[in-house]
Structure formats: C-alpha cells, structure tokens
C-alpha positions in Angstrom: 88.2 -123.9 52.4 87.6 -120.3 51.1 89.5 -117.3 52.3 88.2 -113.9 51.2 91.1 -111.4 51.4 90.1 -107.8 51.8 93.1 -105.7 50.9 94.6 -102.8 49.0 97.8 -102.9 47.0 99.2 -99.7 48.6 98.8 -101.2 52.1 102.2 -102.4 53.3 100.7 -104.7 55.9 98.5 -106.3 53.2 101.7 -107.1 51.4 103.2 -108.6 54.5 100.0 -110.5 55.2 99.9 -111.9 51.7 103.4 -113.3 52.1 102.8 -114.7 55.6 99.5 -116.4 54.5 101.3 -117.9 51.5 104.0 -119.3 53.8 101.4 -120.9 56.1 99.6 -122.4 53.1 102.8 -123.9 51.8 103.2 -125.6 55.2 99.7 -127.1 54.9 99.9 -128.8 51.4 97.1 -131.2 52.4 94.6 -128.4 52.6 92.5 -127.3 49.6 92.2 -123.5 50.0 90.8 -121.0 47.5 91.8 -117.4 48.2 89.7 -114.7 46.7 90.8 -111.0 46.4 88.2 -108.6 47.6 88.9 -105.0 46.7 89.2 -102.4 49.5 90.4 -98.9 48.9 92.1 -97.4 51.9 91.8 -93.9 50.4 89.0 -93.9 47.7 89.1 -90.1 47.8 92.6 -90.0 46.2 92.2 -88.3 42.7 92.6 -90.4 39.6 96.2 -89.3 38.9 97.3 -89.9 42.5 99.0 -87.6 45.0 102.7 -86.8 45.7 104.0 -89.6 47.8 106.2 -87.8 50.2 103.6 -85.2 51.1 101.0 -87.9 51.6 103.3 -90.1 53.7 104.5 -87.3 56.0 101.0 -86.1 56.6 99.7 -89.7 57.2 102.3 -90.5 59.8 102.4 -87.1 61.4 105.9 -86.0 60.5 109.2 -87.2 59.0 110.4 -89.0 62.1 107.2 -91.0 62.6 107.1 -91.8 58.9 110.7 -93.2 58.9 110.0 -95.2 62.1 106.9 -96.8 60.5 108.7 -97.6 57.3 111.5 -99.3 59.2 109.1 -101.3 61.3 107.1 -102.7 58.4 110.3 -103.3 56.3 111.8 -105.4 59.1 108.5 -107.3 59.5 108.2 -108.1 55.9 111.8 -109.1 55.0 111.7 -112.7 56.5 108.7 -113.6 54.3 109.8 -111.9 51.1 107.8 -108.7 51.3 110.5 -106.2 50.4 110.1 -102.4 50.7 112.1 -99.5 49.3 110.0 -96.5 50.3 112.4 -94.1 48.6 111.3 -95.5 45.3 107.6 -95.3 45.8 106.3 -93.3 42.8 103.1 -91.7 44.2 100.1 -92.2 46.5 97.8 -93.5 43.8 94.1 -94.1 43.4 93.9 -97.9 43.3 90.7 -98.6 41.3 92.7 -99.6 38.2 95.0 -101.9 40.2 92.0 -103.6 41.7 90.3 -103.9 38.3 93.5 -105.5 37.0 93.5 -108.1 39.8 89.9 -109.0 39.2 90.6 -109.3 35.4 93.5 -111.6 36.3 91.3 -113.7 38.6 89.3 -114.7 35.5 92.5 -116.1 34.1 93.7 -117.8 37.3 96.4 -115.2 37.8 95.0 -113.0 40.6 97.6 -113.8 43.2 100.5 -113.5 40.7 99.0 -110.1 39.7 98.5 -108.9 43.2 102.1 -109.9 44.1 103.4 -108.1 41.0 101.5 -104.9 42.0 102.7 -105.1 45.6 106.3 -105.6 44.6 106.2 -103.1 41.8 104.7 -100.4 44.0 106.7 -100.9 47.2 110.1 -101.6 45.8 110.0 -101.3 42.0 109.2 -97.6 41.5 106.0 -98.4 39.5 103.2 -95.9 39.3 99.9 -97.6 39.7 98.1 -94.7 37.9 100.4 -95.2 34.9 98.8 -97.5 32.2 102.1 -98.4 30.8 103.5 -99.5 34.2 100.3 -101.5 34.9 100.4 -103.1 31.4 104.1 -104.1 31.9 103.3 -105.8 35.2 100.3 -107.6 33.7 102.4 -108.9 30.8 105.0 -110.1 33.4 102.4 -112.5 34.9 101.3 -113.7 31.5 98.2 -111.6 30.8 97.4 -110.7 27.2 98.6 -107.2 26.4 95.6 -106.5 24.1 93.1 -107.5 26.8 94.9 -105.4 29.4 94.9 -102.4 27.1 91.2 -102.8 26.5 90.5 -103.2 30.2 92.5 -100.1 31.3 90.9 -98.1 28.4 87.4 -98.9 29.7 85.6 -99.4 33.0 85.5 -103.2 33.2 85.3 -104.5 36.8 84.8 -101.0 38.2 81.4 -101.9 39.6 83.0 -105.0 41.2 85.6 -102.8 42.9 82.8 -100.7 44.5 80.9 -103.8 45.4 83.9 -105.0 47.3 84.0 -101.8 49.2 80.3 -102.0 50.0 80.7 -105.6 51.1 83.5 -104.6 53.5 81.4 -101.8 55.0 78.5 -104.2 55.5 80.8 -106.5 57.5 82.1 -103.6 59.6 85.6 -103.8 58.0 87.3 -100.4 58.2 90.9 -101.5 58.0 92.9 -104.0 56.0 94.2 -106.7 55.6 91.1 -108.5 56.8 90.3 -112.1 56.0 87.0 -114.0 56.1 87.3 -117.8 56.2 84.3 -119.8 54.9 82.2 -116.7 55.4 82.2 -117.4 59.2 85.6 -116.7 60.7 87.6 -113.5 60.7 91.3 -112.8 60.9 92.5 -109.3 61.1 95.9 -107.8 60.3 99.1 -109.2 58.9 99.3 -112.1 61.3 102.5 -114.3 61.4 102.5 -117.5 59.5 102.4 -119.5 62.8 99.1 -117.8 63.8 97.7 -118.6 60.4 98.8 -122.2 60.7 96.8 -122.6 63.9 93.8 -120.8 62.4 93.8 -123.1 59.4 94.2 -126.2 61.5 91.3 -125.1 63.7 88.9 -124.4 60.8 90.0 -127.7 59.1 89.3 -129.7 62.3 85.9 -128.2 62.6 85.0 -129.0 59.0 86.0 -132.7 59.5 83.1 -135.1 60.0 
C-alpha cells in the first residue's frame, strides 16, 4: 500500500497528522505501507529569508486572541500523539523550499520520515530557523545524513524542481490545503485525522486489495 503525503513542515496539523498516522501504522504491523513525502508549500510567496513570526501569525489568525486560541487547540490535539508545540520559540515564518529539498534528499537515503520529524520538531518546539543552513545541517546530521552531502545540497539547487513538481501535482489533484493523503493513487484522506479514523481507512483499503 502506498500513501502519498502532501504536507508542509510549517503546518501544525501536518505534524499532528504525521504522528497520528504513525500511531495507526504501528497498530497494523501486518500491513506493508510505503509513505512518500510530497512537497506542498502553504505560502510559496514567503521570501527566501522568511518573515517575522509574530507579525505573520497575528495577521494569519486575525489578531492576538484568535492566534492564542488556535495555538492552544492544536497543542492540545497534538500532545497525546507526541506532536509537541512551543509557539513562543518559533524562530520565523520561513520559506520552506530548502526544508522540502532536504526531505527529498533524505528519502534517497531512507531517512525521509526521520528528517521530516526532525524538521517538524525543530521548528515547532526547538527554536530552529528553517532558513538557516546551520540549523538545517544540524538537524540533518541528527538523523544520520552526511554533513558534506547536506552542505552541497543546501549550497546548490538540488531537488528544487521536484519541490515545484509536488506543488503542481497537488494543484492538478485539486489540493489547496494540507495535510492531504492519497492512498494507492485512488483514495483521499484530508486533514489531521485521529489514529482511529486512519485505522479504519487502512483496514478498508486492505480489505479491498485482498483477492
């Protein structure tokens, strides 16, 4: 079974969704599932160096009170599954092309989900700046990627076209929000669904695939 995961590392519900799907998969050890990260930028117009976080967040949520309420809601939702948030430590509202490139690079070395998890955690609770090459390199080293290869990647434009391809694929499928999951190219699951919902979806698809 293949699950294409359209997501962005600055999307809190993508982080929650990642953890919930992982929990569902742990509960179905008999299933052979290959997850594939598909890049999706929520805000591709953000400049390369990023934007001030607080200004961005207040504007996005329509004020301080709404922002705090949204942060509290997603923090409470993520905590049971291990998606931890400390929004006061978020460094910036970054452009995520480099983060996506790093995940695609890691995928070639069977580390894509370790890399994605490190980026989610580093961004949402670790104070990491996803537009800072040193921060990205440190997180990559933490999941076992070669520092020299990471430096070469971040110094060039490797996988940049693949990032834009992911964005175009999403548009062709009518995806305008993430997380969004496509199972076996046929079934769609939208949003950070609870592990129990995922378990039922996985069972249904598996049953249909059985002869």
